[in-house]
N, C-alpha and C positions, 0 to 999 in steps of 0.2 A: 488380914491375915494374909500374909502370902500362899500361895498353892506350893508345892511339891515344887513343878516347873519352873517355878520364878525363884525359889531356893537356889533350885541348882545352878539358876543366871548368877545369880549374886554370887555363889559361889568360886563360879570361873570367871567372876569378874567383867561379866559383862554389861555394860551398860548402854549401851545405841544399838538403837534397829540395822545396822548395817554390822556390826560384830556378831550377830542371831548365826552362825553358822552351822548349821543343822547334819553336816555331814563331820567335823568335826569333834561337834557335840555326841554327836551318835559313837565315832569311836570311844570318845572318853567315857564312854559308857561299856562300852565291851562288842556294839552292833557297826559292821560294817554294814554301808550303803550302796545296792549296786539300782546300777538303770538298765534297764533289759526291754524287750517285744514282751508285752504281757497281753494274752488274750481274752480270757475269763476275770481278770479280775484290774484292781487298780494298782492294788502292794499286798505282798505279803511280807510276813517272819516269820523266819526260821532262827529254834534257841535249842542251843545246848549247855549246858551250868551257866556260866560266864559269859558267853560267847554268844554272839546272833547275826544274821545274814541280814539284813532289811533290800527285798528287791523292787521297786517303783516303777511302775510305768514308763519307759522314757520316751512315747510320744507327748505325753500328757505335759499342758501348760506349766511353765516354770510354776507359778502360785499354786497349781494344783500337787507339784509334785513336793514343795515344799511342806503342805498339810500332810500331804499324804506321810512324811518322812517324819514329822510331828505324831502324828495318828500311830504309825507301829512301835514310835519311841514311847509311845504310852503304854503301848501294849508289852513293852518289853520294862515298865517301868512299873505295870500291876500284874500283871500276869504272864510271869515271866514262866516257863516250863509250858507255857501252851506255844502252838505255832495258830498263826490267823491266816486267813485267804481272804483279803476284804475285798469285796466286790463296792461299783461306785456307787451303789445308796449306803451303802457303811461308811463312809467316809467323810463328814460332813452333811450326810443326811440330815433333812427337818422331818422327818417321820416322827410322831407320837411312838413313845418307847418307854418301858423302865429306866427308870435315871442309875439303876444299876447292870443296865447291857454295858455287857465289856468296852460296843462298839461305842458308847454316848460318852462312856471315861475317856476313853482313847480320844475322842474329838475332843475335851473337855483340856485334856493337859498339852493336846496339840495347841489351840488356842491361848492356854494361858502361856506356853514356849514362844510361842510367835510372834505372842501381841500382848507382853505381859503387861498388867493392869499398871504398875511405878513406874511404864514405861506411856504407856497411850493416855493414862488420865490429865495430866502435866502438858500437853499436847492438843488431848481435847479439849480443856478450860480456858487454851490459850486462843483456841477457832473457835469456841463460843456458840454457837449455833449449830444443831445434826442435820448438818443438811449435804448433799449429792459431793459437793466442793472442798467443803469437809472428808466426808469420807476420803476421795481418790486424792486428796495430800497425804493424807494417812498410811491409806492402805501405798502408795508408790514409796514412799517410804521404808514401811514393816513389808514390804514384799510378799503383800495376802490379795486374796479377789477383794471383789466388791463387796459382794458379799459376808463375805470374811468379819469385813470391816465394818459392816454394819451393824453386822450383829454384836461384836464387840463394843460397838456405841451405845447398841442398848441396855449393855452390862452397865459400861461405866455412867451414860444417864450425861451427858454436856446437857440436856436438857427432854423433858420426861416426853415420849414418843411411840409411838405405833408403827410398825411396819409390814406393808400388805404387799402379797407380791399377786397378781392377779394372771391368770393366763384369757387366752380370747374367748373361753367357756366359762370360768369359775373362778373363786380364789384359790389357790393354791396352798397357801398357807399364810399365817401372821405369827407378829411376836407383838409383846407391849414391856416397856421398862416397869420396871418395880413398881413404881410410883404411881401408875394408870391404873384407876378404879379397872374392877374385873367387867364391871357392867358395860366398858365400851368396847363393844364386840362388833368387828368393822362387818358390813354390807359384804354376800357371797360377789354380788357381781359391780362393775368397775359405774360410777354413774353420771347419767350422759353432761352433766354440768361440769364433771372435774377433768382438768386436763389431763387426768391420767388416760382418759377414752383418747386422745388424741395420739399419746405417745404411745400405744396401745395399738391401735387401727394406723397411725400415719406415721409419717416418715419424720416425725419428730425425734430426737434422739433422748432428751432430755426437757423437762419445764422447767421455769424457771417457779421459785419458789411463789405463792400466792394463797391470798385469805379465802376463804371459802366456807358455807354453812356448814354446820359439824353434819344436819342430815344428810349430805350427799357422802357421807363415810358412815353414818349411824343412824338405824333403823331405833330410834328411844325418844319417848314422849319429851316433849323441851327443847329437842338438838335444833332445829330450826330454830330458834333464839339464839343459839351461839354458834360460835366461828373455833375454827381450824387454821392454819398453816400447811399445805400439801406440795412434795413436790417430788416428780415420777421420774424415773430412768428405765429406758429400755434395757433389755439384756441380751445376752447373745442368742437366746433362745428363741425370742422373741416374745417373752413375758415380758411382765411391766413392775417395777417394783416400787414402791410411794414407803416416802416419808412422813405422818401426821404428827403435827407438834400443834399445841394447846394455845390460841388466841385467847378464849374465854377461862382462866385459870381458875375458875370456878367449877370445872370439867373435873380439875382432878384433888377435890375437896369432897364431892362425894361420898 
């Protein structure tokens, strides 16, 4: 089933990622997009009747600006009549929250607008494996961040996966694709045997995709006899993000 954002793209005749012009889409929806210095927030929307002004932080990187515009258009779609001042954590935030939270609703709208499933899915299937090489090829095509496209591929599932982000101190967050059983819960800390350790603490920016014992990622009885694939990528923050997929497919049938 198509989301409202995806239906809008189809109604506008947009069928290629290069045609997703957010300023034009906003204008068609009655919202003018402006870029200006913002100190206390990432983006905001002020609307009255059928017109609105969206202001986005001009110093943000291009992919962030695009997601912020999409986010504010989500507010315009679902929360018309209200004004929003959105901080950095409100847009694309990974913290747990009520799915009815207006910020999460706006995030979902932005993701559907920037990375519509009907465009991403066939490209992801053609690439096959869920790797950072595939993520980068698609994020360049759709002009989104690495984290945004990684999250989208978890939804689309070119192959079942868990994505984990670690800082040097702890696990920051993780997400699993829908077909991965909930009992596979990643460890809090990076295992010394994992290439993620070298990416997190060394000069390596991206590890190769390798096979490793599942017990490096999961503290669960029997995991020492199972295997997964892992690939890690250093983020601009210094954290490491790892894609874990399943060589031992029995792990998906439990």
